[in-house]
SELO-293411 format. One record per atom (N, C-alpha, C): residue number from 1; x, y, z; atom name; residue in three letters. Coordinates in Angstrom, 3 decimals, decimal comma. Each point is the difference from the previous one (the first is absolute). Layout:
BEGIN
NODE/NUM/X/Y/Z/CA/ALA $
...
END
This chain:
BEGIN
NODE/1/132,235/103,891/133,275/N/MET $
NODE/1/-1,195/-0,874/0,003/CA/MET $
NODE/1/-0,712/0,110/1,325/C/MET $
NODE/2/0,717/0,091/1,116/N/LYS $
NODE/2/-0,599/0,076/1,287/CA/LYS $
NODE/2/-0,790/1,325/0,126/C/LYS $
NODE/3/0,530/1,027/-0,596/N/ARG $
NODE/3/-0,660/1,295/0,021/CA/ARG $
NODE/3/-1,419/-0,112/-0,722/C/ARG $
NODE/4/-0,076/-0,736/-1,036/N/PHE $
NODE/4/-1,313/-0,179/-0,771/CA/PHE $
NODE/4/-1,013/-0,656/0,883/C/PHE $
NODE/5/0,383/-1,065/0,679/N/PHE $
NODE/5/-0,897/-0,759/0,858/CA/PHE $
NODE/5/-0,459/0,832/1,215/C/PHE $
NODE/6/0,926/0,852/0,498/N/LYS $
NODE/6/-0,349/0,850/1,185/CA/LYS $
NODE/6/-1,000/1,056/-0,467/C/LYS $
NODE/7/0,092/0,497/-1,158/N/LEU $
NODE/7/-0,901/1,037/-0,492/CA/LEU $
NODE/7/-1,439/-0,458/-0,276/C/LEU $
NODE/8/-0,119/-1,253/-0,493/N/HIS $
NODE/8/-1,295/-0,545/-0,380/CA/HIS $
NODE/8/-0,506/-1,123/0,917/C/HIS $
NODE/9/0,449/0,004/1,204/N/ARG $
NODE/9/-0,354/-1,043/0,912/CA/ARG $
NODE/9/-1,454/-0,035/0,344/C/ARG $
NODE/10/-0,590/1,168/0,278/N/GLY $
NODE/10/-1,387/0,057/0,441/CA/GLY $
NODE/10/-1,004/0,073/-1,179/C/GLY $
NODE/11/0,406/-0,034/-1,272/N/GLU $
NODE/11/-0,901/0,170/-1,138/CA/GLU $
NODE/11/-0,376/-1,331/-0,531/C/GLU $
NODE/12/-0,810/-0,752/0,668/N/LYS $
NODE/12/-0,441/-1,305/-0,479/CA/LYS $
NODE/12/-1,532/0,075/-0,206/C/LYS $
NODE/13/-0,507/-0,545/-1,089/N/GLY $
NODE/13/-1,444/-0,121/-0,211/CA/GLY $
NODE/13/-0,629/1,359/-0,471/C/GLY $
NODE/14/-1,323/-0,005/0,123/N/PHE $
NODE/14/-0,816/1,154/-0,435/CA/PHE $
NODE/14/-0,578/0,719/1,215/C/PHE $
NODE/15/-0,262/1,247/-0,195/N/THR $
NODE/15/-0,611/0,752/1,059/CA/THR $
NODE/15/-1,488/-0,239/0,068/C/THR $
NODE/16/-0,649/0,281/1,057/N/LEU $
NODE/16/-1,434/-0,143/0,129/CA/LEU $
NODE/16/-0,751/0,829/-1,042/C/LEU $
NODE/17/0,482/1,214/-0,314/N/ILE $
NODE/17/-0,650/0,877/-0,965/CA/ILE $
NODE/17/0,076/-0,632/-1,369/C/ILE $
NODE/18/1,136/-0,579/-0,357/N/GLU $
NODE/18/0,158/-0,647/-1,329/CA/GLU $
NODE/18/-0,999/-1,178/-0,107/C/GLU $
NODE/19/-0,095/-0,794/1,024/N/LEU $
NODE/19/-0,927/-1,119/-0,037/CA/LEU $
NODE/19/-1,406/0,448/-0,067/C/LEU $
NODE/20/-0,412/1,064/0,688/N/LEU $
NODE/20/-1,394/0,498/-0,063/CA/LEU $
NODE/20/-0,287/0,575/-1,399/C/LEU $
NODE/21/0,973/0,618/-0,617/N/ILE $
NODE/21/-0,271/0,512/-1,360/CA/ILE $
NODE/21/-0,183/-1,131/-0,980/C/ILE $
NODE/22/0,788/-1,053/0,134/N/VAL $
NODE/22/-0,217/-1,158/-0,867/CA/VAL $
NODE/22/-1,372/-0,636/0,156/C/VAL $
NODE/23/-0,374/-0,155/1,290/N/VAL $
NODE/23/-1,335/-0,612/0,269/CA/VAL $
NODE/23/-1,116/0,898/-0,496/C/VAL $
NODE/24/0,175/1,324/0,085/N/ALA $
NODE/24/-1,027/0,922/-0,495/CA/ALA $
NODE/24/-0,079/-0,136/-1,563/C/ALA $
NODE/25/1,096/-0,088/-0,643/N/ILE $
NODE/25/0,004/-0,095/-1,492/CA/ILE $
NODE/25/-0,632/-1,317/-0,399/C/ILE $
NODE/26/0,286/-1,114/0,688/N/LEU $
NODE/26/-0,610/-1,260/-0,310/CA/LEU $
NODE/26/-1,502/0,071/0,205/C/LEU $
NODE/27/-0,461/0,650/1,068/N/GLY $
NODE/27/-1,398/0,183/0,247/CA/GLY $
NODE/27/-0,711/0,753/-1,105/C/GLY $
NODE/28/0,623/1,061/-0,411/N/ILE $
NODE/28/-0,596/0,788/-1,103/CA/ILE $
NODE/28/-0,079/-0,786/-1,276/C/ILE $
NODE/29/1,021/-0,764/-0,325/N/LEU $
NODE/29/0,006/-0,862/-1,192/CA/LEU $
NODE/29/-1,138/-1,025/0,050/C/LEU $
NODE/30/-0,112/-0,638/1,203/N/ALA $
NODE/30/-1,052/-1,021/0,201/CA/ALA $
NODE/30/-1,365/0,628/-0,173/C/ALA $
NODE/31/-0,212/1,176/0,504/N/ALA $
NODE/31/-1,273/0,692/-0,065/CA/ALA $
NODE/31/-0,391/0,337/-1,482/C/ALA $
NODE/32/0,987/0,154/-0,838/N/VAL $
NODE/32/-0,249/0,314/-1,368/CA/VAL $
NODE/32/-0,180/-1,312/-0,834/C/VAL $
NODE/33/0,794/-0,997/0,258/N/ILE $
NODE/33/0,023/-1,246/-0,806/CA/ILE $
NODE/33/-1,142/-0,920/0,314/C/ILE $
NODE/34/-0,386/-0,134/1,280/N/ILE $
NODE/34/-1,030/-1,027/0,322/CA/ILE $
NODE/34/-1,395/0,269/-0,608/C/ILE $
NODE/35/-0,485/1,286/0,043/N/PRO $
NODE/35/-1,258/0,271/-0,692/CA/PRO $
NODE/35/0,047/-0,221/-1,443/C/PRO $
NODE/36/1,127/0,330/-0,675/N/ASN $
NODE/36/0,114/-0,189/-1,436/CA/ASN $
NODE/36/0,024/-1,512/-0,330/C/ASN $
NODE/37/0,612/-0,784/0,810/N/ALA $
NODE/37/-0,009/-1,472/-0,208/CA/ALA $
NODE/37/-1,453/-0,520/0,095/C/ALA $
NODE/38/-0,801/0,474/0,929/N/ALA $
NODE/38/-1,344/-0,447/0,113/CA/ALA $
NODE/38/-0,809/0,359/-1,219/C/ALA $
NODE/39/0,269/1,224/-0,569/N/GLY $
NODE/39/-0,701/0,377/-1,202/CA/GLY $
NODE/39/0,383/-0,874/-1,182/C/GLY $
NODE/40/1,267/-0,346/-0,097/N/PHE $
NODE/40/0,436/-0,864/-1,041/CA/PHE $
NODE/40/-0,634/-1,384/0,018/C/PHE $
NODE/41/-0,190/-0,478/1,246/N/MET $
NODE/41/-0,599/-1,358/0,194/CA/MET $
NODE/41/-1,528/0,060/-0,450/C/MET $
NODE/42/-0,653/1,116/0,315/N/LYS $
NODE/42/-1,399/0,121/-0,350/CA/LYS $
NODE/42/-0,103/0,071/-1,527/C/LYS $
NODE/43/0,927/0,734/-0,660/N/THR $
NODE/43/-0,064/0,121/-1,429/CA/THR $
NODE/43/0,249/-1,390/-0,638/C/THR $
NODE/44/0,977/-0,741/0,535/N/ALA $
NODE/44/0,307/-1,321/-0,461/CA/ALA $
NODE/44/-1,209/-0,919/0,125/C/ALA $
NODE/45/-0,755/0,078/1,106/N/ASP $
NODE/45/-1,186/-0,849/0,144/CA/ASP $
NODE/45/-1,066/0,351/-1,000/C/ASP $
NODE/46/-0,182/1,288/-0,276/N/ILE $
NODE/46/-0,994/0,463/-1,018/CA/ILE $
NODE/46/0,447/-0,477/-1,384/C/ILE $
NODE/47/1,253/0,111/-0,326/N/ASN $
NODE/47/0,459/-0,458/-1,324/CA/ASN $
NODE/47/-0,166/-1,512/-0,118/C/ASN $
NODE/48/0,251/-0,761/1,058/N/ALA $
NODE/48/-0,182/-1,446/-0,044/CA/ALA $
NODE/48/-1,454/-0,314/-0,222/C/ALA $
NODE/49/-0,919/0,665/0,682/N/ALA $
NODE/49/-1,426/-0,251/-0,234/CA/ALA $
NODE/49/-0,412/0,368/-1,416/C/ALA $
NODE/50/0,505/1,082/-0,544/N/ASN $
NODE/50/-0,335/0,367/-1,407/CA/ASN $
NODE/50/0,457/-1,083/-0,924/C/ASN $
NODE/51/1,210/-0,539/0,258/N/THR $
NODE/51/0,532/-1,045/-0,827/CA/THR $
NODE/51/-0,885/-1,286/0,046/C/THR $
NODE/52/-0,478/-0,357/1,144/N/GLU $
NODE/52/-0,855/-1,152/0,195/CA/GLU $
NODE/52/-1,339/0,233/-0,780/C/GLU $
NODE/53/-0,552/1,183/0,084/N/VAL $
NODE/53/-1,233/0,318/-0,686/CA/VAL $
NODE/53/0,204/-0,098/-1,533/C/VAL $
NODE/54/1,146/0,534/-0,459/N/ALA $
NODE/54/0,386/-0,150/-1,427/CA/ALA $
NODE/54/0,102/-1,433/-0,415/C/ALA $
NODE/55/0,578/-0,854/0,787/N/ASN $
NODE/55/0,118/-1,407/-0,266/CA/ASN $
NODE/55/-1,335/-0,675/-0,118/C/ASN $
NODE/56/-0,961/0,355/0,913/N/VAL $
NODE/56/-1,319/-0,547/-0,016/CA/VAL $
NODE/56/-0,714/0,445/-1,308/C/VAL $
NODE/57/0,156/1,281/-0,347/N/LYS $
NODE/57/-0,531/0,503/-1,206/CA/LYS $
NODE/57/0,517/-0,683/-1,278/C/LYS $
NODE/58/1,317/-0,236/0,006/N/THR $
NODE/58/0,594/-0,652/-1,158/CA/THR $
NODE/58/-0,487/-1,455/-0,124/C/THR $
NODE/59/-0,184/-0,713/1,130/N/GLY $
NODE/59/-0,517/-1,330/-0,017/CA/GLY $
NODE/59/-1,467/-0,039/-0,475/C/GLY $
NODE/60/-0,825/0,945/0,435/N/ALA $
NODE/60/-1,368/0,078/-0,430/CA/ALA $
NODE/60/-0,154/0,311/-1,502/C/ALA $
NODE/61/0,847/0,954/-0,439/N/VAL $
NODE/61/-0,006/0,301/-1,435/CA/VAL $
NODE/61/0,471/-1,159/-0,815/C/VAL $
NODE/62/1,001/-0,760/0,462/N/GLY $
NODE/62/0,488/-1,149/-0,687/CA/GLY $
NODE/62/-1,100/-1,083/-0,074/C/GLY $
NODE/63/-0,801/-0,095/1,118/N/PHE $
NODE/63/-1,076/-0,954/-0,044/CA/PHE $
NODE/63/-1,062/0,413/-0,966/C/PHE $
NODE/64/-0,324/1,211/-0,102/N/LEU $
NODE/64/-0,948/0,583/-1,009/CA/LEU $
NODE/64/0,478/-0,319/-1,363/C/LEU $
NODE/65/1,308/0,182/-0,311/N/ALA $
NODE/65/0,471/-0,206/-1,341/CA/ALA $
NODE/65/-0,097/-1,486/-0,361/C/ALA $
NODE/66/0,322/-0,855/0,985/N/GLU $
NODE/66/-0,049/-1,463/-0,280/CA/GLU $
NODE/66/-1,392/-0,534/-0,094/C/GLU $
NODE/67/-0,916/0,424/0,862/N/ASN $
NODE/67/-1,338/-0,620/0,095/CA/ASN $
NODE/67/-1,113/0,841/-0,595/C/ASN $
NODE/68/0,258/1,273/-0,317/N/GLY $
NODE/68/-1,061/0,830/-0,544/CA/GLY $
NODE/68/-0,982/0,514/1,063/C/GLY $
NODE/69/0,251/-0,231/1,265/N/ASP $
NODE/69/-0,917/0,473/1,013/CA/ASP $
NODE/69/0,819/0,214/1,290/C/ASP $
NODE/70/-0,585/0,787/0,906/N/TRP $
NODE/70/0,663/0,267/1,281/CA/TRP $
NODE/70/-0,165/-1,197/0,889/C/TRP $
NODE/71/0,892/-0,211/0,943/N/PRO $
NODE/71/-0,102/-1,162/0,895/CA/PRO $
NODE/71/-1,285/0,132/0,803/C/PRO $
NODE/72/-0,717/-1,086/0,248/N/ASN $
NODE/72/-1,184/-0,063/0,813/CA/ASN $
NODE/72/0,351/-0,079/1,509/C/ASN $
NODE/73/-0,720/0,756/0,740/N/LEU $
NODE/73/0,247/-0,039/1,492/CA/LEU $
NODE/73/-0,984/-0,991/0,569/C/LEU $
NODE/74/0,341/-0,612/1,129/N/PRO $
NODE/74/-0,939/-0,882/0,717/CA/PRO $
NODE/74/-1,236/0,772/0,456/C/PRO $
NODE/75/-1,140/-0,665/-0,055/N/ILE $
NODE/75/-1,250/0,605/0,361/CA/ILE $
NODE/75/-0,054/0,247/1,495/C/ILE $
NODE/76/0,515/-0,923/0,814/N/SER $
NODE/76/-0,038/0,164/1,436/CA/SER $
NODE/76/0,994/1,017/0,458/C/SER $
NODE/77/-0,232/0,624/1,081/N/GLY $
NODE/77/0,901/1,039/0,535/CA/GLY $
NODE/77/-0,427/1,399/-0,462/C/GLY $
NODE/78/0,527/0,962/0,616/N/THR $
NODE/78/-0,279/1,394/-0,398/CA/THR $
NODE/78/1,146/0,484/-0,858/C/THR $
NODE/79/-0,318/0,964/-0,831/N/GLY $
NODE/79/0,981/0,608/-0,854/CA/GLY $
NODE/79/-0,016/1,521/0,069/C/GLY $
NODE/80/1,047/0,608/-0,286/N/GLU $
NODE/80/0,107/1,391/0,006/CA/GLU $
NODE/80/0,544/0,447/-1,335/C/GLU $
NODE/81/-0,761/0,915/-0,707/N/GLN $
NODE/81/0,457/0,414/-1,314/CA/GLN $
NODE/81/0,971/1,161/0,119/C/GLN $
NODE/82/1,087/-0,159/-0,750/N/ILE $
NODE/82/0,962/1,040/-0,054/CA/ILE $
NODE/82/0,319/0,339/-1,438/C/ILE $
NODE/83/0,413/1,189/-0,332/N/GLY $
NODE/83/0,290/0,366/-1,401/CA/GLY $
NODE/83/1,465/0,399/-0,046/C/GLY $
NODE/84/0,661/-0,487/-1,029/N/ILE $
NODE/84/1,399/0,392/-0,234/CA/ILE $
NODE/84/0,121/0,480/-1,371/C/ILE $
NODE/85/0,195/1,303/-0,176/N/TYR $
NODE/85/0,100/0,630/-1,347/CA/TYR $
NODE/85/-1,129/-0,371/-0,940/C/TYR $
NODE/86/-1,199/0,136/0,552/N/GLY $
NODE/86/-1,187/-0,229/-0,799/CA/GLY $
NODE/86/-0,462/-1,499/-0,187/C/GLY $
NODE/87/0,782/-0,891/0,566/N/GLN $
NODE/87/-0,399/-1,420/-0,064/CA/GLN $
NODE/87/-0,470/-0,444/1,352/C/GLN $
NODE/88/-1,071/-0,819/0,029/N/ASP $
NODE/88/-0,551/-0,396/1,239/CA/ASP $
NODE/88/0,492/-1,426/0,328/C/ASP $
NODE/89/0,408/-0,121/1,323/N/PHE $
NODE/89/0,379/-1,272/0,526/CA/PHE $
NODE/89/-0,780/-0,232/1,285/C/PHE $
NODE/90/-0,151/-1,235/0,384/N/TRP $
NODE/90/-0,698/-0,376/1,243/CA/TRP $
NODE/90/0,956/-0,645/0,938/C/TRP $
NODE/91/-0,021/0,486/1,219/N/LEU $
NODE/91/0,789/-0,647/1,045/CA/LEU $
NODE/91/-0,925/-0,831/0,902/C/LEU $
NODE/92/0,335/-1,228/0,260/N/THR $
NODE/92/-0,842/-0,774/0,939/CA/THR $
NODE/92/0,715/-0,003/1,357/C/THR $
NODE/93/-0,853/-0,066/1,023/N/LYS $
NODE/93/0,556/0,056/1,368/CA/LYS $
NODE/93/-0,119/-1,377/0,630/C/LYS $
END
């Protein structure tokens, strides 16, 4: 047993080269993952906006089915006309 401890007395921890290799690998992984995560967040924002537009469209079509006419917009204020799949909507600012 004493012989084992004498042979491995100076071998504690990691070498500087091993630590540098690990840091380099982590840096490469971060360089690959971070831009992809930003792209996923942008895609999620676009999908959320599309869902909100679809909800507004569903509400407007439901209003049309119930009342036989599109909702009236207030006369005051400015509006911007947008088209979604051939149907016109007005956005007020």
